[in-house]
PDB file of N, CA, C, O and CB in Angstrom:
ATOM      1  N   MET A   1      29.350  61.062   0.477  1.00  0.00           N
ATOM      2  CA  MET A   1      29.573  61.242   1.585  1.00  0.00           C
ATOM      3  C   MET A   1      30.490  59.879   2.168  1.00  0.00           C
ATOM      4  O   MET A   1      30.416  58.978   1.333  1.00  0.00           O
ATOM      5  CB  MET A   1      28.263  61.566   2.172  1.00  0.00           C
ATOM      6  N   SER A   2      31.418  59.441   3.493  1.00  0.00           N
ATOM      7  CA  SER A   2      32.393  59.081   3.897  1.00  0.00           C
ATOM      8  C   SER A   2      31.679  57.823   3.937  1.00  0.00           C
ATOM      9  O   SER A   2      30.458  57.944   4.033  1.00  0.00           O
ATOM     10  CB  SER A   2      33.045  59.747   4.969  1.00  0.00           C
ATOM     11  N   THR A   3      32.338  56.131   3.865  1.00  0.00           N
ATOM     12  CA  THR A   3      31.834  55.345   3.992  1.00  0.00           C
ATOM     13  C   THR A   3      31.591  54.099   5.313  1.00  0.00           C
ATOM     14  O   THR A   3      31.096  52.987   5.498  1.00  0.00           O
ATOM     15  CB  THR A   3      32.192  55.203   3.096  1.00  0.00           C
ATOM     16  N   LEU A   4      32.528  55.494   6.209  1.00  0.00           N
ATOM     17  CA  LEU A   4      31.980  55.257   7.849  1.00  0.00           C
ATOM     18  C   LEU A   4      30.188  55.219   8.504  1.00  0.00           C
ATOM     19  O   LEU A   4      29.368  56.122   8.341  1.00  0.00           O
ATOM     20  CB  LEU A   4      32.691  56.647   8.662  1.00  0.00           C
ATOM     21  N   PRO A   5      30.009  54.198   9.082  1.00  0.00           N
ATOM     22  CA  PRO A   5      28.616  54.612   9.853  1.00  0.00           C
ATOM     23  C   PRO A   5      28.394  56.253  10.286  1.00  0.00           C
ATOM     24  O   PRO A   5      29.425  56.892  10.496  1.00  0.00           O
ATOM     25  CB  PRO A   5      28.578  53.707  11.336  1.00  0.00           C
ATOM     26  N   ARG A   6      27.624  56.663  10.368  1.00  0.00           N
ATOM     27  CA  ARG A   6      27.640  57.816  10.980  1.00  0.00           C
ATOM     28  C   ARG A   6      27.701  58.367  11.874  1.00  0.00           C
ATOM     29  O   ARG A   6      27.795  59.587  11.741  1.00  0.00           O
ATOM     30  CB  ARG A   6      27.211  58.160  10.879  1.00  0.00           C
ATOM     31  N   GLN A   7      27.678  57.667  13.594  1.00  0.00           N
ATOM     32  CA  GLN A   7      28.132  57.662  14.516  1.00  0.00           C
ATOM     33  C   GLN A   7      29.549  57.324  14.824  1.00  0.00           C
ATOM     34  O   GLN A   7      29.861  57.219  16.011  1.00  0.00           O
ATOM     35  CB  GLN A   7      27.443  57.161  14.958  1.00  0.00           C
ATOM     36  N   ILE A   8      30.361  57.159  13.985  1.00  0.00           N
ATOM     37  CA  ILE A   8      31.613  56.701  13.944  1.00  0.00           C
ATOM     38  C   ILE A   8      32.312  58.219  13.586  1.00  0.00           C
ATOM     39  O   ILE A   8      33.123  58.814  14.296  1.00  0.00           O
ATOM     40  CB  ILE A   8      31.815  55.376  12.819  1.00  0.00           C
ATOM     41  N   LEU A   9      31.742  58.682  12.239  1.00  0.00           N
ATOM     42  CA  LEU A   9      31.795  60.026  11.731  1.00  0.00           C
ATOM     43  C   LEU A   9      32.130  61.197  12.495  1.00  0.00           C
ATOM     44  O   LEU A   9      33.167  61.860  12.508  1.00  0.00           O
ATOM     45  CB  LEU A   9      30.699  60.279  11.255  1.00  0.00           C
ATOM     46  N   ILE A  10      30.674  61.367  13.351  1.00  0.00           N
ATOM     47  CA  ILE A  10      30.291  62.198  14.035  1.00  0.00           C
ATOM     48  C   ILE A  10      31.404  61.837  15.456  1.00  0.00           C
ATOM     49  O   ILE A  10      31.207  62.652  16.357  1.00  0.00           O
ATOM     50  CB  ILE A  10      28.639  62.104  14.114  1.00  0.00           C
ATOM     51  N   GLU A  11      31.995  61.274  15.642  1.00  0.00           N
ATOM     52  CA  GLU A  11      32.605  61.121  17.250  1.00  0.00           C
ATOM     53  C   GLU A  11      34.200  61.642  16.405  1.00  0.00           C
ATOM     54  O   GLU A  11      34.914  62.535  16.860  1.00  0.00           O
ATOM     55  CB  GLU A  11      32.502  58.957  18.294  1.00  0.00           C
ATOM     56  N   GLN A  12      34.420  61.092  15.502  1.00  0.00           N
ATOM     57  CA  GLN A  12      35.894  61.475  13.996  1.00  0.00           C
ATOM     58  C   GLN A  12      35.640  63.358  14.295  1.00  0.00           C
ATOM     59  O   GLN A  12      36.341  63.964  15.106  1.00  0.00           O
ATOM     60  CB  GLN A  12      35.148  60.708  11.303  1.00  0.00           C
ATOM     61  N   VAL A  13      34.865  63.835  13.722  1.00  0.00           N
ATOM     62  CA  VAL A  13      35.030  65.239  13.254  1.00  0.00           C
ATOM     63  C   VAL A  13      34.992  65.480  15.412  1.00  0.00           C
ATOM     64  O   VAL A  13      36.132  65.272  15.827  1.00  0.00           O
ATOM     65  CB  VAL A  13      33.312  66.103  11.767  1.00  0.00           C
ATOM     66  N   LEU A  14      34.557  65.633  15.930  1.00  0.00           N
ATOM     67  CA  LEU A  14      33.887  65.762  17.535  1.00  0.00           C
ATOM     68  C   LEU A  14      35.305  65.879  17.987  1.00  0.00           C
ATOM     69  O   LEU A  14      35.848  66.917  18.366  1.00  0.00           O
ATOM     70  CB  LEU A  14      32.814  64.270  18.354  1.00  0.00           C
ATOM     71  N   GLN A  15      35.915  64.528  17.891  1.00  0.00           N
ATOM     72  CA  GLN A  15      37.280  64.321  18.360  1.00  0.00           C
ATOM     73  C   GLN A  15      37.878  65.650  17.988  1.00  0.00           C
ATOM     74  O   GLN A  15      37.885  66.714  18.608  1.00  0.00           O
ATOM     75  CB  GLN A  15      38.050  63.025  17.698  1.00  0.00           C
ATOM     76  N   LEU A  16      38.556  65.205  16.405  1.00  0.00           N
ATOM     77  CA  LEU A  16      39.205  66.551  15.996  1.00  0.00           C
ATOM     78  C   LEU A  16      39.379  68.080  16.132  1.00  0.00           C
ATOM     79  O   LEU A  16      40.366  68.816  16.136  1.00  0.00           O
ATOM     80  CB  LEU A  16      39.009  66.582  15.247  1.00  0.00           C
ATOM     81  N   TRP A  17      37.833  68.310  16.260  1.00  0.00           N
ATOM     82  CA  TRP A  17      36.954  69.591  16.492  1.00  0.00           C
ATOM     83  C   TRP A  17      37.486  69.509  18.325  1.00  0.00           C
ATOM     84  O   TRP A  17      36.935  70.508  18.787  1.00  0.00           O
ATOM     85  CB  TRP A  17      34.787  69.353  15.989  1.00  0.00           C
ATOM     86  N   ARG A  18      37.800  69.228  18.805  1.00  0.00           N
ATOM     87  CA  ARG A  18      38.372  69.432  20.296  1.00  0.00           C
ATOM     88  C   ARG A  18      39.566  69.297  20.721  1.00  0.00           C
ATOM     89  O   ARG A  18      39.949  69.885  21.732  1.00  0.00           O
ATOM     90  CB  ARG A  18      37.884  68.724  21.102  1.00  0.00           C
ATOM     91  N   GLU A  19      40.477  68.359  19.886  1.00  0.00           N
ATOM     92  CA  GLU A  19      41.313  69.135  19.846  1.00  0.00           C
ATOM     93  C   GLU A  19      41.920  70.065  19.968  1.00  0.00           C
ATOM     94  O   GLU A  19      42.948  70.132  20.642  1.00  0.00           O
ATOM     95  CB  GLU A  19      41.383  69.148  19.578  1.00  0.00           C
ATOM     96  N   GLY A  20      41.248  71.272  19.139  1.00  0.00           N
ATOM     97  CA  GLY A  20      41.340  72.473  19.370  1.00  0.00           C
ATOM     98  C   GLY A  20      42.702  72.937  18.444  1.00  0.00           C
ATOM     99  O   GLY A  20      43.037  74.111  18.603  1.00  0.00           O
ATOM    100  N   GLN A  21      43.378  72.260  17.651  1.00  0.00           N
ATOM    101  CA  GLN A  21      44.330  72.466  16.487  1.00  0.00           C
ATOM    102  C   GLN A  21      44.066  72.539  15.693  1.00  0.00           C
ATOM    103  O   GLN A  21      44.890  73.280  15.157  1.00  0.00           O
ATOM    104  CB  GLN A  21      45.059  71.924  16.184  1.00  0.00           C
ATOM    105  N   ARG A  22      43.050  72.152  14.715  1.00  0.00           N
ATOM    106  CA  ARG A  22      42.050  71.539  13.550  1.00  0.00           C
ATOM    107  C   ARG A  22      41.104  72.343  13.304  1.00  0.00           C
ATOM    108  O   ARG A  22      40.349  72.459  14.270  1.00  0.00           O
ATOM    109  CB  ARG A  22      41.360  70.257  13.827  1.00  0.00           C
ATOM    110  N   ASP A  23      40.775  73.055  12.262  1.00  0.00           N
ATOM    111  CA  ASP A  23      39.667  73.838  11.305  1.00  0.00           C
ATOM    112  C   ASP A  23      38.911  72.908  10.899  1.00  0.00           C
ATOM    113  O   ASP A  23      38.924  71.681  11.000  1.00  0.00           O
ATOM    114  CB  ASP A  23      40.151  74.626  10.035  1.00  0.00           C
ATOM    115  N   THR A  24      38.104  73.823  10.322  1.00  0.00           N
ATOM    116  CA  THR A  24      36.750  72.445   9.575  1.00  0.00           C
ATOM    117  C   THR A  24      37.131  72.283   8.345  1.00  0.00           C
ATOM    118  O   THR A  24      36.654  71.362   7.683  1.00  0.00           O
ATOM    119  CB  THR A  24      34.858  72.886   9.382  1.00  0.00           C
ATOM    120  N   HIS A  25      38.177  73.260   7.749  1.00  0.00           N
ATOM    121  CA  HIS A  25      38.518  72.346   6.172  1.00  0.00           C
ATOM    122  C   HIS A  25      39.506  71.494   6.445  1.00  0.00           C
ATOM    123  O   HIS A  25      39.654  70.554   5.664  1.00  0.00           O
ATOM    124  CB  HIS A  25      39.105  73.250   4.771  1.00  0.00           C
ATOM    125  N   SER A  26      40.345  71.609   7.523  1.00  0.00           N
ATOM    126  CA  SER A  26      41.161  70.404   7.493  1.00  0.00           C
ATOM    127  C   SER A  26      40.962  69.133   8.245  1.00  0.00           C
ATOM    128  O   SER A  26      41.852  68.487   8.800  1.00  0.00           O
ATOM    129  CB  SER A  26      42.282  70.762   7.813  1.00  0.00           C
ATOM    130  N   ILE A  27      39.712  68.853   8.200  1.00  0.00           N
ATOM    131  CA  ILE A  27      38.983  67.765   8.884  1.00  0.00           C
ATOM    132  C   ILE A  27      38.084  67.238   8.566  1.00  0.00           C
ATOM    133  O   ILE A  27      37.585  66.287   9.168  1.00  0.00           O
ATOM    134  CB  ILE A  27      38.643  67.926   9.791  1.00  0.00           C
ATOM    135  N   ALA A  28      37.495  67.954   7.103  1.00  0.00           N
ATOM    136  CA  ALA A  28      36.541  68.195   5.914  1.00  0.00           C
ATOM    137  C   ALA A  28      37.717  66.959   4.862  1.00  0.00           C
ATOM    138  O   ALA A  28      37.385  65.957   4.228  1.00  0.00           O
ATOM    139  CB  ALA A  28      36.368  70.400   5.285  1.00  0.00           C
ATOM    140  N   ALA A  29      38.924  67.501   5.030  1.00  0.00           N
ATOM    141  CA  ALA A  29      39.846  67.022   3.939  1.00  0.00           C
ATOM    142  C   ALA A  29      40.519  65.923   4.666  1.00  0.00           C
ATOM    143  O   ALA A  29      40.596  65.024   3.829  1.00  0.00           O
ATOM    144  CB  ALA A  29      40.906  68.162   3.328  1.00  0.00           C
ATOM    145  N   GLU A  30      41.000  65.547   5.667  1.00  0.00           N
ATOM    146  CA  GLU A  30      41.221  64.065   6.483  1.00  0.00           C
ATOM    147  C   GLU A  30      40.426  63.205   6.580  1.00  0.00           C
ATOM    148  O   GLU A  30      40.638  62.041   6.919  1.00  0.00           O
ATOM    149  CB  GLU A  30      41.451  64.080   7.691  1.00  0.00           C
ATOM    150  N   LEU A  31      39.099  63.858   6.194  1.00  0.00           N
ATOM    151  CA  LEU A  31      37.607  62.666   6.341  1.00  0.00           C
ATOM    152  C   LEU A  31      37.017  62.434   5.084  1.00  0.00           C
ATOM    153  O   LEU A  31      36.446  61.370   4.847  1.00  0.00           O
ATOM    154  CB  LEU A  31      36.186  63.258   7.311  1.00  0.00           C
ATOM    155  N   GLY A  32      37.104  63.314   4.287  1.00  0.00           N
ATOM    156  CA  GLY A  32      36.495  62.761   2.810  1.00  0.00           C
ATOM    157  C   GLY A  32      35.090  63.319   2.991  1.00  0.00           C
ATOM    158  O   GLY A  32      34.099  62.658   2.679  1.00  0.00           O
ATOM    159  N   ILE A  33      35.026  64.460   3.465  1.00  0.00           N
ATOM    160  CA  ILE A  33      33.367  64.741   3.984  1.00  0.00           C
ATOM    161  C   ILE A  33      33.683  66.498   3.701  1.00  0.00           C
ATOM    162  O   ILE A  33      34.736  67.126   3.811  1.00  0.00           O
ATOM    163  CB  ILE A  33      32.833  64.129   6.181  1.00  0.00           C
ATOM    164  N   ASP A  34      32.029  67.042   3.220  1.00  0.00           N
ATOM    165  CA  ASP A  34      32.517  68.167   3.380  1.00  0.00           C
ATOM    166  C   ASP A  34      31.932  68.909   3.720  1.00  0.00           C
ATOM    167  O   ASP A  34      30.752  68.800   4.053  1.00  0.00           O
ATOM    168  CB  ASP A  34      32.957  68.556   2.693  1.00  0.00           C
ATOM    169  N   GLU A  35      32.944  70.390   3.738  1.00  0.00           N
ATOM    170  CA  GLU A  35      33.039  71.044   5.289  1.00  0.00           C
ATOM    171  C   GLU A  35      31.867  71.654   5.925  1.00  0.00           C
ATOM    172  O   GLU A  35      31.943  72.045   7.090  1.00  0.00           O
ATOM    173  CB  GLU A  35      34.035  72.180   5.346  1.00  0.00           C
ATOM    174  N   ARG A  36      30.616  71.780   5.134  1.00  0.00           N
ATOM    175  CA  ARG A  36      29.495  72.645   5.466  1.00  0.00           C
ATOM    176  C   ARG A  36      28.747  71.180   6.762  1.00  0.00           C
ATOM    177  O   ARG A  36      28.178  71.418   7.828  1.00  0.00           O
ATOM    178  CB  ARG A  36      28.327  73.227   3.619  1.00  0.00           C
ATOM    179  N   GLU A  37      28.930  70.262   6.368  1.00  0.00           N
ATOM    180  CA  GLU A  37      29.179  68.940   6.476  1.00  0.00           C
ATOM    181  C   GLU A  37      29.524  68.671   8.439  1.00  0.00           C
ATOM    182  O   GLU A  37      28.807  68.299   9.367  1.00  0.00           O
ATOM    183  CB  GLU A  37      30.628  68.596   5.249  1.00  0.00           C
ATOM    184  N   VAL A  38      30.580  68.978   8.361  1.00  0.00           N
ATOM    185  CA  VAL A  38      31.500  69.413   9.510  1.00  0.00           C
ATOM    186  C   VAL A  38      30.805  70.091  10.176  1.00  0.00           C
ATOM    187  O   VAL A  38      30.286  69.443  11.085  1.00  0.00           O
ATOM    188  CB  VAL A  38      32.684  70.116   9.264  1.00  0.00           C
ATOM    189  N   CYS A  39      30.475  71.373  10.150  1.00  0.00           N
ATOM    190  CA  CYS A  39      30.470  72.340  10.273  1.00  0.00           C
ATOM    191  C   CYS A  39      28.569  71.993  10.953  1.00  0.00           C
ATOM    192  O   CYS A  39      28.248  72.496  12.030  1.00  0.00           O
ATOM    193  CB  CYS A  39      31.086  73.211   8.903  1.00  0.00           C
ATOM    194  N   GLU A  40      27.770  71.317  10.329  1.00  0.00           N
ATOM    195  CA  GLU A  40      26.269  70.537  11.370  1.00  0.00           C
ATOM    196  C   GLU A  40      27.008  69.704  11.959  1.00  0.00           C
ATOM    197  O   GLU A  40      26.275  68.726  11.812  1.00  0.00           O
ATOM    198  CB  GLU A  40      24.779  69.582  10.578  1.00  0.00           C
ATOM    199  N   ILE A  41      27.689  69.401  12.390  1.00  0.00           N
ATOM    200  CA  ILE A  41      28.092  68.286  12.806  1.00  0.00           C
ATOM    201  C   ILE A  41      28.438  69.205  14.626  1.00  0.00           C
ATOM    202  O   ILE A  41      28.010  69.155  15.779  1.00  0.00           O
ATOM    203  CB  ILE A  41      29.538  67.499  11.618  1.00  0.00           C
ATOM    204  N   ILE A  42      29.079  69.669  14.119  1.00  0.00           N
ATOM    205  CA  ILE A  42      30.031  70.859  15.544  1.00  0.00           C
ATOM    206  C   ILE A  42      28.588  71.230  16.277  1.00  0.00           C
ATOM    207  O   ILE A  42      28.085  70.634  17.229  1.00  0.00           O
ATOM    208  CB  ILE A  42      31.151  72.940  14.750  1.00  0.00           C
ATOM    209  N   GLU A  43      27.996  72.537  15.471  1.00  0.00           N
ATOM    210  CA  GLU A  43      26.481  73.351  15.502  1.00  0.00           C
ATOM    211  C   GLU A  43      25.725  72.138  16.244  1.00  0.00           C
ATOM    212  O   GLU A  43      25.262  72.482  17.331  1.00  0.00           O
ATOM    213  CB  GLU A  43      25.655  73.828  13.689  1.00  0.00           C
ATOM    214  N   GLN A  44      25.512  70.867  15.913  1.00  0.00           N
ATOM    215  CA  GLN A  44      24.392  69.952  16.969  1.00  0.00           C
ATOM    216  C   GLN A  44      25.110  69.745  18.083  1.00  0.00           C
ATOM    217  O   GLN A  44      24.533  69.890  19.161  1.00  0.00           O
ATOM    218  CB  GLN A  44      23.832  68.375  16.448  1.00  0.00           C
ATOM    219  N   SER A  45      26.474  69.374  18.060  1.00  0.00           N
ATOM    220  CA  SER A  45      26.474  68.483  19.425  1.00  0.00           C
ATOM    221  C   SER A  45      26.732  70.418  20.429  1.00  0.00           C
ATOM    222  O   SER A  45      26.326  70.507  21.587  1.00  0.00           O
ATOM    223  CB  SER A  45      28.396  66.724  19.525  1.00  0.00           C
ATOM    224  N   GLU A  46      27.092  71.091  20.056  1.00  0.00           N
ATOM    225  CA  GLU A  46      27.167  72.274  20.711  1.00  0.00           C
ATOM    226  C   GLU A  46      25.816  72.981  20.967  1.00  0.00           C
ATOM    227  O   GLU A  46      25.925  74.106  21.455  1.00  0.00           O
ATOM    228  CB  GLU A  46      28.034  73.090  19.983  1.00  0.00           C
ATOM    229  N   GLY A  47      24.707  72.586  20.757  1.00  0.00           N
ATOM    230  CA  GLY A  47      23.298  72.929  20.647  1.00  0.00           C
ATOM    231  C   GLY A  47      22.972  74.194  20.075  1.00  0.00           C
ATOM    232  O   GLY A  47      22.416  75.026  20.791  1.00  0.00           O
ATOM    233  N   ARG A  48      23.220  74.438  18.974  1.00  0.00           N
ATOM    234  CA  ARG A  48      23.562  75.197  18.319  1.00  0.00           C
ATOM    235  C   ARG A  48      21.995  75.469  16.676  1.00  0.00           C
ATOM    236  O   ARG A  48      21.351  76.278  16.008  1.00  0.00           O
ATOM    237  CB  ARG A  48      25.226  74.555  18.088  1.00  0.00           C
ATOM    238  N   ARG A  49      22.234  74.262  16.916  1.00  0.00           N
ATOM    239  CA  ARG A  49      20.962  73.801  15.750  1.00  0.00           C
ATOM    240  C   ARG A  49      20.388  72.306  17.079  1.00  0.00           C
ATOM    241  O   ARG A  49      20.715  71.721  18.112  1.00  0.00           O
ATOM    242  CB  ARG A  49      21.921  72.973  13.414  1.00  0.00           C
ATOM    243  N   PRO A  50      19.129  72.414  15.777  1.00  0.00           N
ATOM    244  CA  PRO A  50      17.897  71.730  16.144  1.00  0.00           C
ATOM    245  C   PRO A  50      18.730  70.078  15.625  1.00  0.00           C
ATOM    246  O   PRO A  50      18.110  69.018  15.718  1.00  0.00           O
ATOM    247  CB  PRO A  50      16.186  72.430  15.115  1.00  0.00           C
TER     248      PRO A  50
END
């Protein structure tokens, strides 16, 4: 996991995702985190996961 504080990481993932031109793999690669973590952040933000 990145050394970025969790909240900043979440904000970066969601910003990149909401721009609409990025897939989860490219977001994960850019931020240096696992793609599954990117998916979990997005799912939680959309209310699909507890």
